[in-house]
TIVO-591174 format. One record per residue: residue in three letters; x, y negated, z negated of N, C-alpha, C in turn; residue number from 1. Coordinates in nm, 2 decimals. Layout:
<nodes>
{ala, {X, Y, Z}, {X, Y, Z}, {X, Y, Z}, NUM}
...
</nodes>
This chain:
<nodes>
{met, {0.08, 0.12, 0.00}, {0.00, 0.00, 0.00}, {0.09, -0.13, 0.00}, 1}
{thr, {0.05, -0.22, 0.08}, {0.13, -0.35, 0.09}, {0.12, -0.43, -0.04}, 2}
{thr, {0.23, -0.47, -0.09}, {0.23, -0.56, -0.21}, {0.20, -0.70, -0.17}, 3}
{val, {0.10, -0.75, -0.24}, {0.05, -0.89, -0.22}, {0.10, -0.98, -0.33}, 4}
{gly, {0.14, -1.10, -0.29}, {0.18, -1.20, -0.39}, {0.10, -1.33, -0.38}, 5}
{ala, {0.09, -1.40, -0.50}, {0.03, -1.53, -0.51}, {0.13, -1.62, -0.57}, 6}
{leu, {0.17, -1.72, -0.50}, {0.28, -1.81, -0.54}, {0.22, -1.95, -0.56}, 7}
{phe, {0.24, -2.01, -0.68}, {0.18, -2.13, -0.72}, {0.28, -2.25, -0.74}, 8}
{asp, {0.25, -2.36, -0.68}, {0.31, -2.48, -0.73}, {0.26, -2.51, -0.87}, 9}
{leu, {0.32, -2.60, -0.94}, {0.28, -2.63, -1.08}, {0.19, -2.75, -1.09}, 10}
{asp, {0.25, -2.87, -1.07}, {0.17, -3.00, -1.08}, {0.07, -3.01, -0.98}, 11}
{gly, {-0.06, -3.04, -1.02}, {-0.17, -3.05, -0.93}, {-0.23, -2.92, -0.88}, 12}
{val, {-0.17, -2.81, -0.93}, {-0.22, -2.68, -0.89}, {-0.26, -2.60, -1.02}, 13}
{leu, {-0.16, -2.58, -1.11}, {-0.18, -2.52, -1.23}, {-0.21, -2.61, -1.34}, 14}
{ile, {-0.14, -2.73, -1.34}, {-0.17, -2.83, -1.45}, {-0.21, -2.96, -1.38}, 15}
{asp, {-0.31, -3.02, -1.44}, {-0.37, -3.14, -1.38}, {-0.29, -3.27, -1.42}, 16}
{ser, {-0.17, -3.28, -1.35}, {-0.08, -3.39, -1.39}, {-0.04, -3.48, -1.28}, 17}
{glu, {-0.08, -3.45, -1.16}, {-0.03, -3.53, -1.04}, {-0.08, -3.68, -1.05}, 18}
{arg, {-0.20, -3.70, -1.10}, {-0.24, -3.84, -1.11}, {-0.15, -3.92, -1.20}, 19}
{leu, {-0.10, -3.85, -1.31}, {-0.01, -3.92, -1.41}, {0.12, -3.95, -1.34}, 20}
{tyr, {0.18, -3.85, -1.27}, {0.30, -3.87, -1.20}, {0.29, -3.98, -1.09}, 21}
{thr, {0.18, -3.98, -1.02}, {0.16, -4.08, -0.92}, {0.17, -4.22, -0.98}, 22}
{cys, {0.11, -4.24, -1.09}, {0.11, -4.37, -1.16}, {0.25, -4.40, -1.21}, 23}
{phe, {0.32, -4.30, -1.26}, {0.45, -4.32, -1.31}, {0.55, -4.36, -1.20}, 24}
{tyr, {0.55, -4.29, -1.09}, {0.64, -4.32, -0.98}, {0.60, -4.45, -0.91}, 25}
{arg, {0.48, -4.48, -0.90}, {0.44, -4.60, -0.84}, {0.50, -4.72, -0.91}, 26}
{gln, {0.49, -4.72, -1.05}, {0.54, -4.82, -1.13}, {0.70, -4.83, -1.12}, 27}
{leu, {0.76, -4.71, -1.11}, {0.90, -4.70, -1.10}, {0.94, -4.76, -0.96}, 28}
{gly, {0.87, -4.74, -0.86}, {0.90, -4.80, -0.73}, {0.89, -4.95, -0.73}, 29}
{ile, {0.79, -5.00, -0.81}, {0.77, -5.15, -0.82}, {0.89, -5.20, -0.90}, 30}
{asp, {0.93, -5.14, -1.01}, {1.04, -5.19, -1.09}, {1.17, -5.19, -1.02}, 31}
{tyr, {1.19, -5.10, -0.93}, {1.32, -5.09, -0.86}, {1.31, -5.14, -0.71}, 32}
{his, {1.19, -5.20, -0.68}, {1.17, -5.27, -0.55}, {1.20, -5.17, -0.44}, 33}
{ile, {1.15, -5.05, -0.45}, {1.17, -4.95, -0.35}, {1.09, -4.99, -0.22}, 34}
{pro, {1.15, -5.00, -0.11}, {1.08, -5.05, 0.02}, {1.00, -4.95, 0.08}, 35}
{asp, {0.92, -4.88, 0.01}, {0.83, -4.77, 0.06}, {0.70, -4.78, -0.01}, 36}
{asp, {0.60, -4.82, 0.05}, {0.47, -4.83, -0.01}, {0.41, -4.70, -0.05}, 37}
{asn, {0.46, -4.59, 0.01}, {0.41, -4.46, -0.02}, {0.52, -4.38, -0.10}, 38}
{phe, {0.61, -4.45, -0.17}, {0.71, -4.38, -0.24}, {0.66, -4.27, -0.34}, 39}
{ala, {0.56, -4.30, -0.41}, {0.50, -4.21, -0.51}, {0.45, -4.08, -0.45}, 40}
{met, {0.40, -4.09, -0.33}, {0.34, -3.98, -0.26}, {0.45, -3.90, -0.18}, 41}
{asn, {0.55, -3.98, -0.12}, {0.65, -3.92, -0.04}, {0.75, -3.83, -0.11}, 42}
{ile, {0.76, -3.85, -0.24}, {0.86, -3.77, -0.32}, {0.80, -3.65, -0.38}, 43}
{lys, {0.67, -3.63, -0.36}, {0.61, -3.51, -0.42}, {0.67, -3.38, -0.36}, 44}
{gly, {0.70, -3.29, -0.45}, {0.77, -3.17, -0.41}, {0.92, -3.17, -0.41}, 45}
{ser, {0.98, -3.29, -0.43}, {1.12, -3.31, -0.43}, {1.18, -3.28, -0.57}, 46}
{thr, {1.30, -3.23, -0.58}, {1.36, -3.21, -0.71}, {1.40, -3.35, -0.76}, 47}
{ile, {1.42, -3.35, -0.89}, {1.47, -3.48, -0.95}, {1.61, -3.51, -0.90}, 48}
{glu, {1.69, -3.41, -0.87}, {1.82, -3.44, -0.81}, {1.81, -3.51, -0.68}, 49}
{lys, {1.72, -3.47, -0.60}, {1.70, -3.53, -0.46}, {1.65, -3.67, -0.48}, 50}
{ile, {1.55, -3.69, -0.57}, {1.49, -3.82, -0.59}, {1.60, -3.92, -0.63}, 51}
{leu, {1.69, -3.88, -0.72}, {1.79, -3.97, -0.77}, {1.89, -4.00, -0.67}, 52}
{ser, {1.94, -3.90, -0.59}, {2.04, -3.92, -0.49}, {1.99, -4.00, -0.38}, 53}
{thr, {1.86, -3.99, -0.34}, {1.81, -4.06, -0.23}, {1.77, -4.21, -0.26}, 54}
{tyr, {1.71, -4.23, -0.38}, {1.65, -4.36, -0.41}, {1.73, -4.43, -0.52}, 55}
{phe, {1.80, -4.36, -0.60}, {1.87, -4.43, -0.71}, {2.02, -4.37, -0.72}, 56}
{pro, {2.10, -4.40, -0.62}, {2.23, -4.34, -0.61}, {2.33, -4.39, -0.71}, 57}
{ser, {2.32, -4.51, -0.76}, {2.42, -4.56, -0.85}, {2.41, -4.49, -0.98}, 58}
{pro, {2.52, -4.47, -1.05}, {2.52, -4.40, -1.18}, {2.43, -4.47, -1.28}, 59}
{glu, {2.43, -4.60, -1.28}, {2.35, -4.67, -1.38}, {2.20, -4.65, -1.35}, 60}
{asp, {2.16, -4.66, -1.23}, {2.02, -4.64, -1.19}, {1.98, -4.50, -1.22}, 61}
{ser, {2.06, -4.41, -1.18}, {2.03, -4.26, -1.20}, {2.01, -4.23, -1.34}, 62}
{ala, {2.10, -4.29, -1.43}, {2.09, -4.26, -1.57}, {1.96, -4.32, -1.63}, 63}
{asp, {1.93, -4.44, -1.59}, {1.81, -4.51, -1.64}, {1.68, -4.43, -1.59}, 64}
{val, {1.67, -4.40, -1.46}, {1.55, -4.33, -1.41}, {1.54, -4.19, -1.47}, 65}
{leu, {1.65, -4.12, -1.49}, {1.64, -3.99, -1.55}, {1.59, -4.00, -1.69}, 66}
{ala, {1.64, -4.10, -1.77}, {1.59, -4.12, -1.90}, {1.44, -4.15, -1.91}, 67}
{arg, {1.39, -4.23, -1.81}, {1.25, -4.26, -1.80}, {1.17, -4.13, -1.77}, 68}
{ile, {1.22, -4.05, -1.68}, {1.15, -3.93, -1.64}, {1.14, -3.83, -1.76}, 69}
{asn, {1.25, -3.82, -1.83}, {1.26, -3.73, -1.95}, {1.16, -3.77, -2.06}, 70}
{lys, {1.16, -3.90, -2.08}, {1.07, -3.96, -2.18}, {0.92, -3.94, -2.14}, 71}
{phe, {0.89, -3.97, -2.01}, {0.76, -3.95, -1.96}, {0.71, -3.80, -1.98}, 72}
{glu, {0.79, -3.71, -1.93}, {0.75, -3.57, -1.94}, {0.75, -3.52, -2.08}, 73}
{ala, {0.83, -3.57, -2.17}, {0.82, -3.53, -2.31}, {0.69, -3.57, -2.38}, 74}
{glu, {0.64, -3.68, -2.33}, {0.52, -3.74, -2.40}, {0.39, -3.70, -2.33}, 75}
{met, {0.39, -3.66, -2.20}, {0.27, -3.63, -2.13}, {0.20, -3.51, -2.17}, 76}
{asp, {0.07, -3.50, -2.15}, {-0.01, -3.38, -2.18}, {0.00, -3.29, -2.05}, 77}
{tyr, {-0.02, -3.16, -2.07}, {-0.02, -3.07, -1.96}, {-0.15, -2.99, -1.96}, 78}
{pro, {-0.26, -3.06, -1.92}, {-0.39, -2.99, -1.92}, {-0.40, -2.90, -1.80}, 79}
{leu, {-0.45, -2.78, -1.82}, {-0.46, -2.68, -1.71}, {-0.57, -2.72, -1.62}, 80}
{cys, {-0.55, -2.69, -1.49}, {-0.66, -2.72, -1.39}, {-0.78, -2.63, -1.41}, 81}
{glu, {-0.89, -2.68, -1.37}, {-1.02, -2.61, -1.38}, {-1.01, -2.47, -1.32}, 82}
{gly, {-1.05, -2.37, -1.39}, {-1.06, -2.23, -1.33}, {-0.93, -2.15, -1.32}, 83}
{val, {-0.82, -2.21, -1.36}, {-0.69, -2.15, -1.34}, {-0.68, -2.01, -1.41}, 84}
{ile, {-0.71, -2.01, -1.54}, {-0.69, -1.89, -1.62}, {-0.78, -1.78, -1.57}, 85}
{asp, {-0.90, -1.81, -1.54}, {-0.99, -1.70, -1.48}, {-0.94, -1.64, -1.36}, 86}
{phe, {-0.88, -1.73, -1.27}, {-0.83, -1.68, -1.14}, {-0.70, -1.59, -1.17}, 87}
{leu, {-0.62, -1.64, -1.26}, {-0.49, -1.56, -1.29}, {-0.53, -1.43, -1.35}, 88}
{val, {-0.63, -1.42, -1.44}, {-0.67, -1.30, -1.50}, {-0.72, -1.20, -1.39}, 89}
{glu, {-0.79, -1.25, -1.29}, {-0.84, -1.16, -1.19}, {-0.72, -1.11, -1.10}, 90}
{leu, {-0.63, -1.20, -1.07}, {-0.51, -1.16, -1.00}, {-0.44, -1.04, -1.07}, 91}
{arg, {-0.42, -1.05, -1.20}, {-0.36, -0.95, -1.28}, {-0.44, -0.82, -1.27}, 92}
{glu, {-0.57, -0.83, -1.28}, {-0.66, -0.71, -1.28}, {-0.65, -0.64, -1.14}, 93}
{arg, {-0.63, -0.72, -1.04}, {-0.62, -0.67, -0.90}, {-0.48, -0.62, -0.86}, 94}
{gly, {-0.38, -0.64, -0.95}, {-0.25, -0.60, -0.91}, {-0.17, -0.69, -0.82}, 95}
{val, {-0.21, -0.81, -0.81}, {-0.14, -0.91, -0.73}, {-0.02, -0.97, -0.81}, 96}
{lys, {0.10, -0.97, -0.74}, {0.22, -1.02, -0.81}, {0.21, -1.18, -0.80}, 97}
{thr, {0.26, -1.24, -0.90}, {0.24, -1.39, -0.91}, {0.38, -1.46, -0.95}, 98}
{ala, {0.39, -1.58, -0.90}, {0.51, -1.66, -0.94}, {0.47, -1.81, -0.93}, 99}
{ile, {0.55, -1.88, -1.01}, {0.54, -2.03, -1.00}, {0.66, -2.08, -0.92}, 100}
{val, {0.64, -2.17, -0.83}, {0.75, -2.23, -0.75}, {0.74, -2.38, -0.77}, 101}
{thr, {0.83, -2.44, -0.84}, {0.82, -2.58, -0.88}, {0.95, -2.65, -0.87}, 102}
{ser, {0.95, -2.78, -0.84}, {1.07, -2.86, -0.84}, {1.10, -2.91, -0.98}, 103}
{ser, {1.02, -2.87, -1.08}, {1.04, -2.91, -1.22}, {1.16, -2.86, -1.28}, 104}
{ser, {1.21, -2.92, -1.39}, {1.33, -2.88, -1.46}, {1.29, -2.77, -1.56}, 105}
{asn, {1.40, -2.70, -1.60}, {1.38, -2.59, -1.70}, {1.33, -2.65, -1.83}, 106}
{asp, {1.37, -2.77, -1.87}, {1.32, -2.84, -1.99}, {1.17, -2.86, -1.99}, 107}
{lys, {1.12, -2.90, -1.87}, {0.98, -2.92, -1.86}, {0.90, -2.79, -1.87}, 108}
{met, {0.96, -2.69, -1.81}, {0.89, -2.55, -1.82}, {0.89, -2.51, -1.96}, 109}
{asn, {1.00, -2.53, -2.03}, {1.00, -2.49, -2.18}, {0.89, -2.56, -2.25}, 110}
{lys, {0.86, -2.69, -2.22}, {0.75, -2.76, -2.29}, {0.62, -2.70, -2.25}, 111}
{leu, {0.61, -2.66, -2.12}, {0.48, -2.60, -2.08}, {0.45, -2.47, -2.15}, 112}
{trp, {0.56, -2.39, -2.17}, {0.54, -2.26, -2.25}, {0.50, -2.29, -2.39}, 113}
{arg, {0.56, -2.40, -2.45}, {0.52, -2.43, -2.59}, {0.38, -2.47, -2.60}, 114}
{leu, {0.33, -2.55, -2.50}, {0.19, -2.60, -2.51}, {0.09, -2.49, -2.47}, 115}
{his, {0.13, -2.41, -2.37}, {0.04, -2.30, -2.32}, {0.12, -2.17, -2.32}, 116}
{pro, {0.14, -2.11, -2.44}, {0.22, -1.99, -2.44}, {0.15, -1.87, -2.37}, 117}
{glu, {0.02, -1.88, -2.36}, {-0.06, -1.77, -2.30}, {-0.04, -1.77, -2.15}, 118}
{leu, {0.01, -1.88, -2.09}, {0.02, -1.89, -1.95}, {0.13, -1.81, -1.89}, 119}
{arg, {0.24, -1.79, -1.97}, {0.36, -1.73, -1.91}, {0.33, -1.58, -1.88}, 120}
{glu, {0.24, -1.52, -1.96}, {0.22, -1.37, -1.94}, {0.16, -1.34, -1.80}, 121}
{tyr, {0.10, -1.45, -1.73}, {0.04, -1.42, -1.61}, {0.13, -1.43, -1.49}, 122}
{phe, {0.26, -1.45, -1.51}, {0.35, -1.47, -1.40}, {0.47, -1.37, -1.41}, 123}
{asp, {0.50, -1.31, -1.29}, {0.61, -1.22, -1.28}, {0.74, -1.28, -1.25}, 124}
{ala, {0.74, -1.41, -1.20}, {0.87, -1.48, -1.17}, {0.84, -1.63, -1.17}, 125}
{ile, {0.95, -1.70, -1.20}, {0.95, -1.85, -1.20}, {1.07, -1.90, -1.12}, 126}
{val, {1.04, -1.99, -1.03}, {1.15, -2.06, -0.95}, {1.13, -2.21, -0.98}, 127}
{thr, {1.24, -2.26, -1.04}, {1.24, -2.41, -1.07}, {1.34, -2.48, -0.98}, 128}
{gly, {1.34, -2.61, -1.00}, {1.43, -2.69, -0.92}, {1.58, -2.66, -0.93}, 129}
{ser, {1.62, -2.60, -1.04}, {1.76, -2.56, -1.06}, {1.79, -2.43, -0.98}, 130}
{asp, {1.69, -2.36, -0.93}, {1.72, -2.24, -0.86}, {1.75, -2.26, -0.71}, 131}
{val, {1.70, -2.37, -0.66}, {1.71, -2.39, -0.51}, {1.81, -2.50, -0.48}, 132}
{gln, {1.86, -2.48, -0.36}, {1.95, -2.59, -0.30}, {1.88, -2.68, -0.21}, 133}
{arg, {1.76, -2.64, -0.16}, {1.68, -2.72, -0.07}, {1.54, -2.73, -0.12}, 134}
{ser, {1.49, -2.85, -0.15}, {1.36, -2.86, -0.21}, {1.25, -2.86, -0.09}, 135}
{lys, {1.13, -2.85, -0.13}, {1.02, -2.86, -0.04}, {1.03, -2.99, 0.05}, 136}
{pro, {1.00, -2.99, 0.17}, {0.93, -2.89, 0.25}, {1.01, -2.77, 0.30}, 137}
{asp, {1.13, -2.75, 0.26}, {1.21, -2.63, 0.30}, {1.14, -2.51, 0.23}, 138}
{pro, {1.13, -2.40, 0.29}, {1.06, -2.28, 0.23}, {1.15, -2.20, 0.14}, 139}
{gln, {1.27, -2.25, 0.11}, {1.36, -2.17, 0.02}, {1.29, -2.12, -0.11}, 140}
{gly, {1.23, -2.21, -0.18}, {1.17, -2.17, -0.31}, {1.07, -2.06, -0.29}, 141}
{tyr, {0.98, -2.07, -0.19}, {0.88, -1.97, -0.17}, {0.94, -1.84, -0.12}, 142}
{gln, {1.04, -1.85, -0.04}, {1.10, -1.72, 0.00}, {1.17, -1.65, -0.11}, 143}
{met, {1.23, -1.73, -0.20}, {1.30, -1.68, -0.32}, {1.20, -1.61, -0.41}, 144}
{ala, {1.08, -1.68, -0.43}, {0.98, -1.63, -0.52}, {0.92, -1.49, -0.47}, 145}
{ala, {0.90, -1.49, -0.34}, {0.85, -1.37, -0.27}, {0.95, -1.25, -0.30}, 146}
{glu, {1.07, -1.28, -0.28}, {1.17, -1.18, -0.30}, {1.17, -1.13, -0.45}, 147}
{arg, {1.16, -1.22, -0.54}, {1.16, -1.19, -0.68}, {1.05, -1.11, -0.73}, 148}
{val, {0.93, -1.12, -0.66}, {0.82, -1.04, -0.70}, {0.80, -0.92, -0.61}, 149}
{gly, {0.90, -0.90, -0.52}, {0.90, -0.78, -0.44}, {0.80, -0.78, -0.32}, 150}
{cys, {0.77, -0.90, -0.27}, {0.68, -0.91, -0.15}, {0.75, -0.97, -0.04}, 151}
{ala, {0.71, -0.94, 0.08}, {0.75, -1.02, 0.20}, {0.67, -1.15, 0.19}, 152}
{ser, {0.74, -1.26, 0.23}, {0.67, -1.39, 0.22}, {0.54, -1.39, 0.31}, 153}
{glu, {0.54, -1.31, 0.41}, {0.43, -1.30, 0.50}, {0.31, -1.24, 0.43}, 154}
{asn, {0.33, -1.17, 0.32}, {0.22, -1.11, 0.25}, {0.19, -1.18, 0.12}, 155}
{cys, {0.23, -1.31, 0.12}, {0.20, -1.39, 0.00}, {0.10, -1.51, 0.04}, 156}
{tyr, {0.04, -1.55, -0.07}, {-0.06, -1.66, -0.06}, {0.01, -1.78, -0.14}, 157}
{val, {0.02, -1.89, -0.08}, {0.08, -2.01, -0.14}, {-0.03, -2.11, -0.18}, 158}
{phe, {-0.02, -2.15, -0.30}, {-0.12, -2.25, -0.35}, {-0.05, -2.38, -0.38}, 159}
{glu, {-0.09, -2.49, -0.30}, {-0.02, -2.61, -0.30}, {-0.11, -2.73, -0.29}, 160}
{asp, {-0.06, -2.85, -0.34}, {-0.15, -2.97, -0.33}, {-0.08, -3.08, -0.25}, 161}
{ser, {0.06, -3.08, -0.24}, {0.13, -3.18, -0.17}, {0.16, -3.15, -0.02}, 162}
{glu, {0.18, -3.25, 0.06}, {0.21, -3.22, 0.20}, {0.34, -3.15, 0.21}, 163}
{ala, {0.44, -3.18, 0.14}, {0.57, -3.12, 0.14}, {0.56, -2.97, 0.10}, 164}
{gly, {0.48, -2.94, 0.00}, {0.46, -2.81, -0.05}, {0.38, -2.72, 0.05}, 165}
{leu, {0.28, -2.78, 0.11}, {0.20, -2.71, 0.21}, {0.29, -2.67, 0.33}, 166}
{glu, {0.37, -2.77, 0.37}, {0.47, -2.74, 0.48}, {0.56, -2.63, 0.45}, 167}
{ala, {0.61, -2.63, 0.32}, {0.70, -2.52, 0.28}, {0.63, -2.39, 0.28}, 168}
{gly, {0.51, -2.38, 0.24}, {0.43, -2.25, 0.24}, {0.42, -2.20, 0.39}, 169}
{met, {0.38, -2.29, 0.48}, {0.37, -2.26, 0.62}, {0.50, -2.21, 0.67}, 170}
{ala, {0.61, -2.28, 0.64}, {0.74, -2.25, 0.69}, {0.78, -2.11, 0.64}, 171}
{ala, {0.73, -2.07, 0.53}, {0.77, -1.94, 0.47}, {0.69, -1.83, 0.54}, 172}
{gly, {0.59, -1.86, 0.62}, {0.51, -1.76, 0.69}, {0.40, -1.71, 0.60}, 173}
{ser, {0.36, -1.78, 0.50}, {0.26, -1.73, 0.40}, {0.12, -1.79, 0.44}, 174}
{val, {0.02, -1.73, 0.38}, {-0.11, -1.79, 0.39}, {-0.12, -1.90, 0.29}, 175}
{val, {-0.16, -2.02, 0.34}, {-0.15, -2.14, 0.25}, {-0.29, -2.18, 0.21}, 176}
{val, {-0.31, -2.20, 0.08}, {-0.43, -2.25, 0.02}, {-0.41, -2.39, -0.03}, 177}
{gly, {-0.47, -2.49, 0.03}, {-0.45, -2.62, -0.02}, {-0.55, -2.66, -0.13}, 178}
{leu, {-0.50, -2.72, -0.23}, {-0.58, -2.78, -0.34}, {-0.60, -2.93, -0.32}, 179}
{ala, {-0.72, -2.97, -0.31}, {-0.75, -3.11, -0.29}, {-0.76, -3.18, -0.42}, 180}
{thr, {-0.65, -3.17, -0.50}, {-0.65, -3.24, -0.63}, {-0.57, -3.36, -0.63}, 181}
{thr, {-0.47, -3.37, -0.54}, {-0.38, -3.49, -0.53}, {-0.42, -3.57, -0.41}, 182}
{leu, {-0.44, -3.50, -0.30}, {-0.48, -3.57, -0.17}, {-0.62, -3.52, -0.13}, 183}
{pro, {-0.69, -3.61, -0.06}, {-0.82, -3.57, -0.02}, {-0.82, -3.45, 0.08}, 184}
{ala, {-0.92, -3.37, 0.08}, {-0.93, -3.25, 0.16}, {-0.91, -3.28, 0.31}, 185}
{glu, {-0.96, -3.40, 0.35}, {-0.95, -3.44, 0.49}, {-0.80, -3.45, 0.54}, 186}
{arg, {-0.72, -3.50, 0.44}, {-0.58, -3.52, 0.47}, {-0.49, -3.40, 0.48}, 187}
{ile, {-0.53, -3.29, 0.41}, {-0.45, -3.17, 0.41}, {-0.51, -3.05, 0.49}, 188}
{lys, {-0.63, -3.07, 0.54}, {-0.70, -2.96, 0.60}, {-0.63, -2.90, 0.72}, 189}
{asp, {-0.55, -2.98, 0.79}, {-0.47, -2.93, 0.91}, {-0.34, -2.87, 0.86}, 190}
{lys, {-0.31, -2.87, 0.73}, {-0.18, -2.82, 0.69}, {-0.19, -2.70, 0.60}, 191}
{ala, {-0.32, -2.65, 0.59}, {-0.34, -2.53, 0.51}, {-0.44, -2.44, 0.59}, 192}
{his, {-0.44, -2.31, 0.56}, {-0.54, -2.22, 0.62}, {-0.68, -2.23, 0.56}, 193}
{ile, {-0.68, -2.28, 0.43}, {-0.81, -2.30, 0.37}, {-0.79, -2.41, 0.26}, 194}
{val, {-0.88, -2.49, 0.24}, {-0.87, -2.60, 0.13}, {-0.98, -2.58, 0.03}, 195}
{ile, {-0.95, -2.58, -0.10}, {-1.05, -2.57, -0.20}, {-1.03, -2.69, -0.30}, 196}
{asp, {-1.14, -2.73, -0.37}, {-1.13, -2.84, -0.46}, {-1.08, -2.80, -0.60}, 197}
{thr, {-1.11, -2.67, -0.63}, {-1.07, -2.62, -0.76}, {-1.07, -2.47, -0.76}, 198}
{phe, {-1.01, -2.41, -0.86}, {-1.01, -2.26, -0.87}, {-1.15, -2.21, -0.93}, 199}
{ala, {-1.23, -2.30, -0.98}, {-1.36, -2.26, -1.04}, {-1.44, -2.20, -0.93}, 200}
{gly, {-1.48, -2.07, -0.94}, {-1.56, -2.01, -0.84}, {-1.49, -1.94, -0.73}, 201}
{phe, {-1.35, -1.96, -0.73}, {-1.27, -1.91, -0.62}, {-1.22, -1.77, -0.67}, 202}
{ser, {-1.23, -1.67, -0.59}, {-1.20, -1.53, -0.63}, {-1.09, -1.47, -0.55}, 203}
{val, {-1.04, -1.36, -0.59}, {-0.93, -1.29, -0.52}, {-0.99, -1.25, -0.38}, 204}
{asp, {-1.11, -1.21, -0.38}, {-1.18, -1.17, -0.25}, {-1.18, -1.29, -0.15}, 205}
{asp, {-1.20, -1.41, -0.21}, {-1.20, -1.53, -0.12}, {-1.06, -1.55, -0.07}, 206}
{met, {-0.96, -1.53, -0.15}, {-0.82, -1.55, -0.11}, {-0.79, -1.45, 0.00}, 207}
{leu, {-0.82, -1.32, -0.02}, {-0.79, -1.22, 0.08}, {-0.87, -1.25, 0.21}, 208}
{ala, {-0.99, -1.30, 0.20}, {-1.07, -1.34, 0.32}, {-1.00, -1.45, 0.40}, 209}
{ala, {-0.94, -1.54, 0.33}, {-0.87, -1.65, 0.39}, {-0.75, -1.60, 0.47}, 210}
{gly, {-0.68, -1.50, 0.41}, {-0.57, -1.43, 0.47}, {-0.61, -1.36, 0.60}, 211}
{ala, {-0.72, -1.29, 0.59}, {-0.77, -1.21, 0.71}, {-0.81, -1.31, 0.82}, 212}
{asn, {-0.87, -1.42, 0.79}, {-0.91, -1.52, 0.89}, {-0.78, -1.59, 0.95}, 213}
{ala, {-0.68, -1.61, 0.87}, {-0.56, -1.67, 0.91}, {-0.48, -1.59, 1.01}, 214}
{arg, {-0.50, -1.46, 1.00}, {-0.43, -1.36, 1.09}, {-0.51, -1.32, 1.21}, 215}
{leu, {-0.63, -1.37, 1.23}, {-0.71, -1.34, 1.35}, {-0.64, -1.39, 1.47}, 216}
</nodes>
């Protein structure tokens, strides 16, 4: 029997945090006079290292921005997205392998486990920003996660909310499920095989049906 995997981005997919990050980075862009009106959206899916090297290359700016990010993440709440636990439970019951693929740091993940210790048991593998050399939209993270859970990336379902993440899932050859939590469904519908608003009411059978349709 073919091993099937479900690979999840973190922010905006498992935890409802993208609105907070958007506000944070929008203000950071204003403070540093970043000449990009879409700065807060364009960096989604990027590792902290890539953000710092691209937009804040001086040692002083990098140190200041990193301190701000660490303070923000230490103080923020990590509310779970609607329907996440029920869907993860069903994946476990159906024998689907699971992984998180995030650009987040290990420190942030450790805080997530402290706040939601029950969440960790639902995942077979974790890929963080420190594991990859190339951040999304490069597919490296998803390809690595597929390998870690023992699946071909073509037999995996990627759950993403950002354009960079959706592109990474597509580039990995996976079936891509877009979450309209950060961007409107209209904006991401052409970048995913199926778009959903929330995991509430979404089942493993719905996921598999999306895969069957994607391969027609």
